[in-house]
C-alpha positions as CSV (number, residue, x, y, z in Angstrom):
1,M,-20.5,17.1,28.8
2,T,-21.7,19.2,25.8
3,V,-19.2,20.4,23.3
4,A,-19.6,23.7,21.5
5,M,-19.7,23.8,17.7
6,N,-17.1,25.3,15.4
7,N,-17.7,29.0,14.6
8,L,-17.0,29.3,10.9
9,D,-18.0,33.0,11.0
10,A,-14.8,33.7,12.9
11,I,-12.4,32.3,10.3
12,N,-9.9,34.2,8.1
13,P,-11.6,35.8,5.1
14,A,-9.2,34.0,2.8
15,T,-10.2,30.7,4.4
16,R,-13.9,31.4,3.9
17,E,-13.2,32.4,0.3
18,F,-11.4,29.2,-0.4
19,L,-14.2,27.1,1.2
20,Q,-16.8,28.9,-1.0
21,A,-14.9,28.3,-4.2
22,T,-15.3,25.4,-6.7
23,H,-12.7,22.7,-6.1
24,H,-11.2,20.8,-9.1
25,N,-8.2,18.6,-9.6
26,Y,-4.9,20.4,-10.4
27,I,-3.4,18.7,-13.4
28,N,-0.7,20.0,-15.8
29,G,-1.0,23.5,-14.3
30,H,-4.8,23.8,-14.8
31,W,-7.9,23.0,-12.8
32,H,-10.1,20.2,-14.1
33,P,-13.3,18.7,-12.8
34,A,-13.4,14.9,-12.4
35,A,-13.9,13.2,-15.8
36,S,-17.1,11.6,-14.4
37,G,-18.4,15.0,-13.2
38,K,-18.9,13.5,-9.7
39,T,-18.0,15.3,-6.4
40,L,-17.6,14.2,-2.9
41,A,-18.6,16.1,0.3
42,V,-16.1,17.4,2.8
43,Q,-17.4,17.2,6.4
44,D,-16.4,19.3,9.4
45,P,-15.8,16.5,12.0
46,A,-16.7,19.0,14.8
47,T,-20.2,19.4,13.5
48,D,-20.9,16.6,10.9
49,K,-21.8,19.3,8.5
50,T,-20.7,19.6,4.8
51,V,-18.4,22.5,4.3
52,T,-17.7,22.1,0.6
53,H,-17.3,19.6,-2.2
54,V,-14.3,18.4,-4.2
55,A,-13.8,16.3,-7.3
56,E,-14.5,12.5,-6.9
57,S,-11.8,11.3,-9.3
58,D,-11.2,7.8,-10.5
59,A,-8.8,5.9,-12.8
60,A,-9.5,8.2,-15.8
61,D,-8.4,11.3,-13.9
62,I,-5.3,9.5,-12.5
63,D,-4.4,8.5,-16.1
64,V,-4.5,12.1,-17.3
65,A,-2.4,13.3,-14.3
66,V,0.2,10.6,-14.8
67,G,0.4,11.5,-18.5
68,A,1.0,15.2,-17.6
69,A,3.6,14.2,-15.0
70,R,5.4,12.0,-17.5
71,Q,5.4,14.6,-20.2
72,A,6.7,17.3,-17.7
73,F,9.4,15.0,-16.4
74,E,10.6,14.0,-19.9
75,N,10.3,17.3,-21.8
76,H,10.3,20.3,-19.5
77,G,13.9,20.1,-18.3
78,W,12.9,19.7,-14.7
79,R,15.1,16.7,-14.0
80,T,18.1,18.5,-15.6
81,M,17.4,21.9,-14.1
82,K,20.3,23.4,-12.2
83,P,20.1,22.6,-8.5
84,A,20.0,26.2,-7.5
85,L,16.9,26.8,-9.5
86,R,15.0,23.9,-7.9
87,E,16.1,25.1,-4.5
88,R,14.8,28.6,-5.3
89,L,11.3,27.2,-6.2
90,L,11.1,25.2,-3.0
91,H,12.2,28.2,-0.9
92,R,9.5,30.2,-2.7
93,L,6.9,27.6,-1.8
94,A,8.0,27.6,1.8
95,D,7.7,31.4,1.9
96,L,4.2,31.3,0.5
97,M,3.2,28.6,3.1
98,E,4.6,30.8,5.9
99,A,2.6,33.8,4.6
100,N,-0.6,31.6,4.5
101,T,-0.1,29.8,7.8
102,T,-3.4,30.9,9.2
103,V,-5.4,29.7,6.2
104,L,-3.6,26.4,6.1
105,A,-4.1,25.9,9.9
106,E,-7.8,26.8,9.7
107,L,-8.4,24.5,6.7
108,E,-6.6,21.7,8.5
109,S,-8.8,22.2,11.6
110,I,-12.1,22.4,9.6
111,D,-11.1,19.4,7.5
112,N,-9.4,17.1,10.1
113,G,-10.8,18.4,13.5
114,K,-7.5,19.3,15.1
115,S,-6.9,22.5,17.0
116,A,-6.1,25.3,14.5
117,A,-3.6,26.8,17.1
118,I,-1.8,23.5,17.4
119,A,-1.9,23.0,13.6
120,A,-0.2,26.3,13.1
121,A,2.4,25.7,15.7
122,V,3.2,22.1,14.9
123,D,1.7,20.8,11.6
124,I,2.2,23.8,9.3
125,A,5.5,24.9,11.0
126,C,7.0,21.4,10.5
127,A,5.7,21.3,7.0
128,I,7.4,24.6,6.2
129,D,10.6,23.4,7.8
130,C,10.5,20.2,5.7
131,V,10.2,22.2,2.5
132,R,13.1,24.4,3.5
133,F,15.3,21.5,4.6
134,M,14.6,19.7,1.3
135,A,15.3,22.9,-0.7
136,G,18.9,22.5,0.3
137,M,19.1,18.9,-1.0
138,P,19.4,19.3,-4.9
139,S,22.9,20.6,-4.6
140,K,23.9,18.0,-1.9
141,L,22.7,14.9,-3.9
142,N,26.2,14.0,-5.0
143,G,27.6,10.8,-6.5
144,S,31.0,9.2,-6.2
145,T,34.0,8.3,-8.4
146,L,34.9,4.6,-8.4
147,K,38.1,2.7,-9.2
148,P,37.2,-0.5,-11.0
149,S,39.8,-3.3,-11.4
150,A,38.1,-5.5,-14.1
151,P,40.6,-8.4,-13.8
152,F,39.5,-9.7,-17.2
153,L,40.8,-6.5,-18.8
154,P,44.3,-6.3,-17.4
155,D,45.6,-3.8,-20.0
156,T,42.6,-1.5,-20.0
157,E,42.4,1.7,-17.9
158,L,38.9,2.4,-16.6
159,F,37.2,5.4,-15.0
160,A,33.8,5.2,-13.4
161,W,31.3,7.1,-11.4
162,A,28.0,6.5,-9.7
163,N,25.4,9.2,-9.6
164,H,21.8,9.6,-8.3
165,V,19.3,10.2,-11.0
166,P,15.6,11.0,-10.4
167,I,13.4,7.9,-10.4
168,G,10.7,9.5,-12.6
169,V,7.0,9.9,-11.9
170,V,6.0,9.4,-8.3
171,G,2.5,8.6,-7.0
172,A,1.9,9.8,-3.4
173,I,-1.0,8.8,-1.3
174,I,-1.6,11.0,1.8
175,P,-3.4,10.0,5.0
176,W,-5.9,12.1,6.9
177,N,-4.1,12.6,10.3
178,F,-1.5,15.1,9.2
179,P,-2.6,16.2,5.7
180,T,-0.3,19.2,5.1
181,L,2.7,17.9,6.9
182,L,2.7,14.5,5.1
183,F,1.9,16.2,1.8
184,C,5.2,18.0,2.2
185,W,7.0,14.9,3.4
186,K,6.2,13.4,0.0
187,L,6.4,16.4,-2.2
188,A,9.5,18.2,-1.1
189,P,12.1,15.3,-1.3
190,A,10.5,14.1,-4.6
191,L,10.9,17.6,-6.1
192,A,14.4,18.0,-4.7
193,A,15.4,14.7,-6.4
194,G,14.1,16.0,-9.7
195,C,10.9,13.9,-10.0
196,A,7.4,14.8,-11.1
197,I,4.6,13.8,-8.8
198,V,0.9,12.9,-8.7
199,I,-0.6,13.4,-5.2
200,K,-3.9,12.0,-3.9
201,P,-4.9,13.3,-0.4
202,A,-7.2,11.3,1.8
203,E,-10.9,11.7,0.8
204,E,-11.6,12.9,4.4
205,T,-9.1,15.7,4.2
206,P,-8.5,17.1,0.7
207,L,-8.6,20.8,1.4
208,T,-5.0,21.7,2.3
209,A,-3.7,19.7,-0.6
210,L,-5.8,21.7,-3.0
211,Y,-4.7,24.9,-1.3
212,M,-1.1,23.8,-1.5
213,A,-1.7,23.3,-5.3
214,Q,-2.6,27.0,-5.5
215,L,0.6,27.9,-3.7
216,I,2.6,25.6,-5.9
217,E,1.1,27.3,-9.0
218,E,1.9,30.8,-7.5
219,A,5.5,29.7,-6.7
220,G,6.1,29.1,-10.4
221,F,6.7,25.3,-10.7
222,P,6.5,24.1,-14.3
223,P,3.1,22.7,-15.3
224,G,2.7,19.0,-14.8
225,I,5.5,18.6,-12.2
226,V,3.0,18.6,-9.4
227,N,-0.5,17.3,-9.9
228,V,-3.2,17.0,-7.1
229,V,-6.1,14.6,-7.7
230,T,-8.9,14.1,-5.1
231,G,-11.0,11.0,-4.7
232,Y,-11.5,7.8,-2.8
233,G,-8.7,5.4,-1.9
234,H,-10.3,2.3,-3.5
235,T,-10.7,4.1,-6.9
236,A,-8.2,7.0,-7.3
237,G,-5.7,5.6,-4.8
238,A,-5.8,2.1,-6.3
239,A,-5.3,3.6,-9.8
240,I,-2.1,5.2,-8.6
241,S,-0.8,2.0,-7.1
242,S,-1.3,0.0,-10.2
243,H,-0.6,2.6,-12.9
244,P,2.2,1.4,-15.3
245,G,3.3,5.0,-15.9
246,I,4.2,5.5,-12.2
247,D,7.8,4.6,-11.2
248,K,7.4,4.8,-7.5
249,V,4.6,4.9,-4.9
250,T,5.0,6.5,-1.5
251,F,2.2,5.8,0.9
252,T,1.4,6.6,4.6
253,G,-1.5,4.8,6.2
254,S,-2.6,1.5,7.6
255,T,-0.6,-1.8,7.3
256,E,-3.7,-3.4,5.7
257,V,-3.8,-0.9,2.8
258,G,0.0,-1.0,2.5
259,R,-0.3,-4.7,1.7
260,L,-2.8,-3.9,-1.1
261,I,-0.5,-1.2,-2.5
262,L,2.4,-3.7,-2.6
263,Q,0.3,-6.2,-4.5
264,A,-0.8,-3.5,-7.0
265,A,2.7,-2.3,-7.5
266,T,4.0,-5.6,-8.8
267,G,2.6,-5.0,-12.3
268,N,5.6,-2.9,-13.4
269,L,7.7,-3.6,-10.3
270,K,7.5,0.1,-9.2
271,K,9.5,1.1,-6.1
272,V,7.5,1.5,-2.9
273,T,8.0,3.4,0.3
274,L,5.5,2.5,3.1
275,E,5.0,4.3,6.4
276,L,2.4,2.2,8.1
277,G,0.8,1.4,11.5
278,G,2.2,1.4,15.0
279,K,1.5,0.3,18.5
280,S,4.3,2.2,20.2
281,P,5.4,1.4,23.8
282,A,6.4,4.1,26.3
283,I,8.5,2.7,29.1
284,V,8.8,4.6,32.4
285,M,11.7,3.4,34.5
286,P,11.7,3.7,38.3
287,D,14.3,6.6,38.2
288,A,12.3,8.7,35.7
289,D,11.6,12.3,36.4
290,L,7.8,12.0,36.9
291,D,7.3,15.8,36.4
292,I,8.4,15.1,32.8
293,A,7.3,11.5,32.3
294,I,3.7,11.9,33.4
295,P,2.7,14.8,31.1
296,G,5.0,13.4,28.4
297,A,3.2,10.0,28.4
298,A,-0.1,11.8,28.3
299,S,1.0,13.9,25.3
300,G,2.4,10.8,23.7
301,I,-1.0,9.3,23.4
302,F,-3.4,12.2,23.3
303,F,-1.6,14.5,20.9
304,N,-3.7,14.9,17.7
305,H,-6.5,12.9,19.5
306,G,-4.4,9.8,19.4
307,Q,-4.5,9.8,15.6
308,V,-0.8,9.4,15.3
309,C,1.0,6.4,13.9
310,T,3.7,6.7,16.6
311,A,1.3,7.4,19.4
312,G,2.5,6.0,22.7
313,S,-0.5,3.8,23.1
314,R,1.1,1.2,25.4
315,L,2.4,2.6,28.7
316,Y,4.7,0.3,30.6
317,V,5.5,1.6,34.1
318,H,7.8,0.1,36.8
319,R,5.5,-1.4,39.4
320,S,7.1,0.7,42.2
321,I,5.7,3.9,40.6
322,F,2.8,2.5,38.5
323,D,-0.1,3.8,40.5
324,K,1.4,7.3,40.8
325,V,2.2,7.6,37.1
326,V,-1.1,6.1,35.8
327,E,-3.2,8.2,38.1
328,G,-1.3,11.3,36.9
329,V,-1.9,10.5,33.3
330,A,-5.6,9.8,34.0
331,E,-5.9,13.1,35.8
332,I,-4.6,14.9,32.8
333,A,-7.1,13.0,30.6
334,R,-10.0,14.0,32.9
335,N,-9.1,17.7,32.7
336,M,-8.4,18.0,29.0
337,K,-10.5,20.6,27.1
338,V,-12.5,18.7,24.5
339,G,-13.9,20.9,21.8
340,P,-13.9,22.1,18.2
341,G,-10.6,22.8,16.6
342,L,-11.3,26.5,15.9
343,D,-11.7,27.2,19.7
344,P,-8.2,28.3,20.9
345,A,-8.8,26.6,24.2
346,T,-9.4,23.2,22.7
347,E,-6.8,20.5,23.6
348,L,-8.5,17.5,22.1
349,G,-10.7,17.9,19.0
350,P,-13.0,15.4,17.3
351,L,-11.8,12.3,15.4
352,V,-11.7,12.7,11.7
353,S,-15.0,10.9,10.8
354,R,-17.9,9.1,12.2
355,T,-16.4,5.8,10.9
356,Q,-13.3,6.5,13.0
357,Q,-15.3,7.5,16.0
358,E,-17.3,4.2,15.8
359,R,-14.1,2.2,15.4
360,V,-12.5,3.7,18.5
361,C,-15.6,3.3,20.5
362,A,-15.8,-0.4,19.5
363,Y,-12.3,-0.9,20.8
364,I,-13.2,0.8,24.1
365,A,-16.3,-1.5,24.4
366,A,-14.2,-4.6,23.7
367,G,-11.7,-3.6,26.4
368,M,-14.5,-3.2,28.9
369,E,-16.0,-6.5,27.9
370,G,-12.6,-8.2,28.3
371,G,-12.3,-7.1,31.9
372,A,-10.1,-4.0,31.6
373,E,-10.7,-1.1,34.0
374,I,-11.2,2.5,32.8
375,L,-9.6,5.2,35.0
376,A,-10.6,8.1,32.7
377,G,-12.8,8.6,29.7
378,G,-14.4,5.7,27.9
379,T,-17.3,8.0,26.8
380,T,-18.3,10.4,24.0
381,P,-19.5,14.0,24.7
382,D,-22.9,15.2,23.9
383,S,-22.3,16.6,20.4
384,N,-23.0,16.1,16.7
385,G,-19.3,15.9,16.1
386,F,-17.1,12.9,16.2
387,F,-15.6,13.3,19.7
388,V,-14.2,10.6,22.1
389,N,-13.1,11.6,25.5
390,P,-9.4,10.7,26.3
391,T,-9.4,7.2,27.8
392,V,-7.0,5.4,30.1
393,F,-7.2,1.6,30.7
394,V,-5.6,-0.5,33.4
395,N,-5.9,-4.2,34.3
396,T,-5.2,-5.2,30.7
397,R,-3.7,-8.4,29.3
398,H,-1.4,-8.8,26.3
399,D,-4.0,-10.9,24.4
400,M,-6.6,-8.1,24.4
401,S,-7.3,-6.3,21.1
402,I,-6.8,-2.9,22.8
403,V,-3.2,-3.9,23.6
404,R,-2.4,-5.6,20.4
405,E,-4.1,-3.6,17.7
406,E,-3.7,0.0,16.5
407,I,-6.8,1.9,17.7
408,F,-5.8,5.3,16.3
409,G,-7.6,7.3,18.9
410,P,-7.1,8.8,22.3
411,V,-7.0,5.4,24.1
412,L,-4.1,4.4,26.4
413,V,-3.5,0.9,27.9
414,A,-1.2,1.0,31.0
415,M,0.7,-2.1,32.4
416,P,3.2,-2.6,35.2
417,F,6.5,-4.4,34.9
418,D,9.1,-5.6,37.3
419,D,12.4,-6.0,35.4
420,L,14.2,-4.9,32.3
421,D,14.0,-8.2,30.4
422,E,10.3,-8.4,31.1
423,V,9.5,-5.0,29.7
424,V,11.7,-5.5,26.6
425,A,9.9,-8.7,25.8
426,Q,6.5,-7.0,26.3
427,A,7.4,-3.9,24.3
428,N,8.6,-6.0,21.4
429,D,5.6,-8.4,21.5
430,T,3.9,-6.7,18.6
431,R,3.8,-7.0,14.8
432,F,4.6,-3.3,14.6
433,G,7.9,-1.5,15.1
434,L,7.5,2.2,14.3
435,A,8.6,4.0,17.5
436,A,9.1,3.7,21.3
437,S,10.1,6.0,24.1
438,I,12.1,5.5,27.3
439,W,11.7,7.7,30.4
440,S,14.8,7.5,32.6
441,R,17.6,9.6,34.0
442,D,20.1,6.7,33.8
443,I,22.1,7.3,30.6
444,S,23.9,4.0,30.9
445,L,20.5,2.1,31.0
446,V,19.2,4.2,28.1
447,H,22.1,3.2,25.9
448,K,21.6,-0.5,26.8
449,L,17.9,-0.5,26.4
450,A,17.4,1.5,23.2
451,P,19.1,-1.0,20.8
452,R,17.0,-3.8,22.3
453,L,13.7,-2.1,21.2
454,R,12.6,-3.2,17.7
455,A,11.5,0.3,16.6
456,G,12.6,2.7,13.9
457,T,12.7,5.6,16.3
458,V,13.5,5.5,20.0
459,W,12.8,8.7,22.0
460,V,14.3,9.4,25.4
461,N,12.4,11.6,27.9
462,C,10.2,12.8,25.0
463,H,7.7,11.3,22.5
464,N,6.5,12.2,19.0
465,V,9.5,14.4,18.3
466,I,10.0,14.6,14.5
467,D,12.3,16.7,12.4
468,A,13.0,17.1,8.7
469,A,16.6,16.0,9.3
470,L,15.8,12.8,11.2
471,P,15.1,9.6,9.1
472,F,11.7,8.3,10.0
473,G,10.2,4.8,9.4
474,G,9.5,1.5,10.9
475,F,10.6,-2.1,11.5
476,K,8.5,-5.2,10.9
477,E,4.9,-4.4,9.7
478,S,5.4,-0.7,10.3
479,G,6.7,-0.2,6.8
480,W,9.5,-0.1,4.2
481,G,12.0,2.7,3.7
482,R,12.6,6.0,5.5
483,E,11.2,9.5,5.1
484,N,13.0,12.8,6.0
485,G,16.7,13.4,6.0
486,M,18.9,12.6,3.0
487,D,17.4,9.1,3.0
488,A,14.1,10.5,1.8
489,V,15.7,12.3,-1.2
490,K,17.7,9.2,-2.2
491,A,14.5,7.1,-2.1
492,F,13.3,9.1,-5.1
493,T,16.4,8.3,-7.1
494,E,18.0,5.5,-8.9
495,T,21.8,4.9,-8.7
496,Q,23.3,5.0,-12.2
497,T,26.9,3.8,-12.8
498,T,28.9,5.1,-15.8
499,V,32.1,3.3,-16.9
500,I,34.6,4.7,-19.4
501,S,37.4,2.8,-21.0
502,L,40.2,5.3,-21.4
């Protein structure tokens, strides 16, 4: 199969204008080239062509950005600003994002490869919802009054309270699979808490972060409160992780890089939130509604080309319905429209880079060499882009790399089970614990099964459902802390106790 190329002539004029502009770092309310003068190329993964260049920053640029954030946090009154004013700025940003949804979605597609239509309906819509949800948090971040006894001061009357104060300067490192959404997952709660922030997008997908910086400037945020610096993870990202002027690092990405960030953060014992890898099970019980479960399982793995940390990449189906379910998922895979993200008909776009394409193909080859059987996919289309056809494996074993390791591509491994204890043991037999899904109409069984799954989120008769109100994070090696909800805002604060002797 031959895949058509992206048609950049058909994009919004504002998108084209942005691509043709010179792209610098956004620091202290101004645009600065990298201190080294270096730039890095931004590729369209549908064509393997360079579409623009951005600054290739390193430790020197991070140092300037952190200094600007520190000065803004300490001196510009941001952390003491009345909650209503911070809320107003965040709502203004959400309004600007909504007005520029088409541009953000097209940039996301050109940068990441995903469908622009899906990006607008899911990624950008959820990012806007996150900013609006967090806009309501500054006035809700309340403390509590306390009643200390202090038995060693029997004649002293004490009054005390505990309050949430902003943690300070935040360093945020964003992955390439949901650039705009995860930019907002980091930005909005940090700003709601009263912090200043330095954000580094992934080197593969820097464009929407820079466009968001323009919108942040237009919204009227004080200079230095938000700083966006582009560059490689091993240089600019490492500098954020180890910088003594940063009080907290929030990172989404692989477990392996998460470990490196933890090591780097020990210098000044900065706080860390990590949302890391996953190998999520989807469990289809014999009573499941297959009209829902089959397309749901397919969407659970093939959404965003499988480049989702919560992707339902391990499908466990009761043996009595295994063949029907797996063939149904394979049929969906065979008929998916693979193409460039700017084509409205595209259901599965390219992977983000050639490196990622080669990584996913290596896993597919390893599965075949290990004796697994392919029911669908396993190939790459005839294209210059980084495409991989949606792939379904059966006859797999739990010791195979395709079953145990996070592939981060459109690759599903399907396995039958016979009883509940067996599938619970198999589902939990992983170093990850980010998410899981159960497909069943038996509400009693669901209530019994869900707590037995070692996962931060358990979905029932759905998969990959996220919302700004729902805490999100993992067990085991899938990370530390939670994003979204009030938990996310509190993660950017310290609890301060004040005691008064009356």
